[in-house]
N, C-alpha and C positions, 0 to 999 in steps of 0.2 A: 504494500500500500504506500503510495507516495505521500509525502507530507501534506500536500494540498488535499488529498482525499481523506487523510486522517483527520485533518482539521474540520473538513466538511462533515464527516461522520460524527465526530464528537460534538460539533455545533448542533446538528440535528438531534442527536441523542439528548443534549441538554434541553433543547426546545420541547422534545417529547416528555421528558421527565418533568419539566416545569408545567406542562399541561396536565400532569397526573400527580399532583402534590401529595396524595395519600398513598402512593405506590412506592414501595422500597425499591432500591436499585436492583437488587437481586430478582424481585418480582418482575421488574421491567425487562430484564434480560430473559427471564423464563418466558415471558409473553412474546418477546421478539422471536425467540426460538420456536414457540408454538406457531406464530404467524409464518415463519419460514417453512415449517413442516406442512402447514395447510396450503400455502401458495406455491412452494417450490419442491416439496417432497424431501426437504433436507433440514436438519436441525441447525442451530446457530453455529456450531463448530464446523459445519461443512458448507456453509454459504460462502460464495465469493464476495469480495468487498463491494462490488457494484450491486450485488443482490441484497446485501445487508443494507446498503444505503437506500435502495428502492423500498425495502420493507420499512425502514425508518420514515421515509417520506410518506408512504402510504398510511402508516399508523398516525403520523402527525396530522395528515389531512382528515383522517377519521375523527381524531380527538378534537380538532378545530371545528369540524362540522357539528359534532355533538355539542360542543360548548355554545355554538352560535344558534342552534335550534332551541325552540321552546320545549318544555316537557311534553306538551300536547303533540307537537310535530314529531318528536322522537318516538312516542308511543304509537301514533297513528301510522307512521311509515313502517315501523318494525324491521327496517332494513339497516344493516351495518355495512359499511364499505368493506370491512374485512371479510364479509361473506361472499364478495365477488371472487371469481376464480382467477385471474391473472394479475400479475403485478404491473404497474405502469412501466412503460419502457424507460430505461435509464437513458440519461443524456449526459453530455459532458458537464463537468463542474461549472463551467462558465454559463451554460444554458439554463441552469437551475436558478440563478439569481440569488442563491442562498449563501 
């Protein structure tokens, strides 16, 4: 992993953790591993760096959407972004604007 990719991964991890203040860091890692298994068929230790970053971005988007929706909207839709089957395509670090 290049230093730029490392910084990006850690920055997005920090954002995800900030969006989940009641979650311990170990719980967050376990959850990311679960999401990798669901979407990639691989656990956290077997994901490539770009796949981990894609999982982080996907989880951040889900948490952000959940926080922006009202409780009525979240209950009515009953759909979670994590329930979708593929990960968003990864782009270069400069394309993400993060």
